C-alpha positions in Angstrom: -24.7 -69.9 26.7 -25.5 -70.5 23.1 -26.7 -66.9 22.5 -23.5 -65.5 23.9 -21.3 -67.6 21.6 -23.5 -66.8 18.6 -22.8 -63.1 19.3 -19.1 -63.4 20.0 -18.0 -65.7 17.1 -19.1 -63.4 14.2 -17.3 -60.5 15.8 -14.1 -62.5 16.3 -13.1 -61.9 12.7 -12.9 -58.1 13.3 -10.6 -58.7 16.3 -8.4 -60.8 14.0 -8.3 -58.1 11.3 -7.5 -55.3 13.8 -4.7 -57.4 15.3 -3.4 -58.1 11.8 -3.4 -54.4 10.9 -1.6 -53.6 14.1 1.1 -56.1 13.4 1.4 -55.0 9.9 1.8 -51.3 10.6 3.1 -51.6 14.1 5.9 -54.2 13.9 6.7 -54.9 10.3 6.7 -51.4 8.9 9.4 -50.0 11.1 11.5 -53.1 10.8 11.3 -53.1 7.0 11.8 -49.3 6.5 14.2 -48.6 9.3 12.0 -45.8 10.6 10.9 -45.0 14.2 7.8 -46.3 15.9 6.2 -42.9 16.1 4.1 -43.4 13.0 2.5 -46.7 14.3 -0.7 -45.2 15.8 -1.4 -43.2 12.7 -0.9 -46.2 10.5 -3.2 -48.3 12.6 -5.9 -45.6 12.5 -5.6 -45.2 8.7 -5.9 -49.0 8.2 -8.9 -49.2 10.5 -10.6 -46.5 8.5 -10.1 -48.6 5.3 -11.3 -51.7 7.2 -14.5 -50.0 8.3 -15.0 -48.8 4.7 -14.6 -52.3 3.4 -17.0 -53.6 6.0 -19.6 -51.1 4.8 -19.0 -52.3 1.2 -19.6 -55.9 2.4 -22.8 -54.8 4.1 -23.9 -53.4 0.7 -24.1 -56.9 -0.7 -26.0 -58.3 2.4 -28.4 -55.5 3.0 -31.7 -55.1 1.2 -32.8 -51.6 2.5 -29.7 -49.4 2.9 -27.5 -50.4 0.0 -26.9 -46.9 -1.3 -25.9 -45.5 2.1 -23.5 -48.4 2.8 -22.0 -48.1 -0.7 -21.4 -44.4 -0.5 -20.1 -44.6 3.1 -17.8 -47.5 2.3 -16.3 -45.8 -0.8 -15.9 -42.5 1.0 -14.0 -44.2 3.9 -11.8 -46.1 1.6 -11.0 -42.9 -0.3 -10.2 -41.1 2.9 -7.9 -43.9 3.9 -6.2 -43.8 0.6 -5.8 -40.1 0.8 -4.1 -40.3 4.2 -1.8 -43.1 2.9 -0.7 -40.8 0.1 -0.1 -38.0 2.5 2.1 -40.2 4.7 4.3 -41.2 1.8 4.4 -37.6 0.4 2.7 -38.3 -2.9 -0.3 -36.0 -2.3 
């Protein structure tokens, strides 16, 4: 019982972040901008790419062996997410 809860609780923060991003892009964005809900799945995917990149950057600070790989992967994913955000708002 204790080993199951020790594996579930650390991953609960990721479920919280994913649900937060879904609410942010799925419910609040169309209400604020007056647009349709067809951009919601794309917005969630873009935010999840940025979230995964930030998780890799966090792993950079906690890992001893693969710091360079985590750092480059994290920055690349955040850059890709930022590129897609600029493409959606037509700045790119």
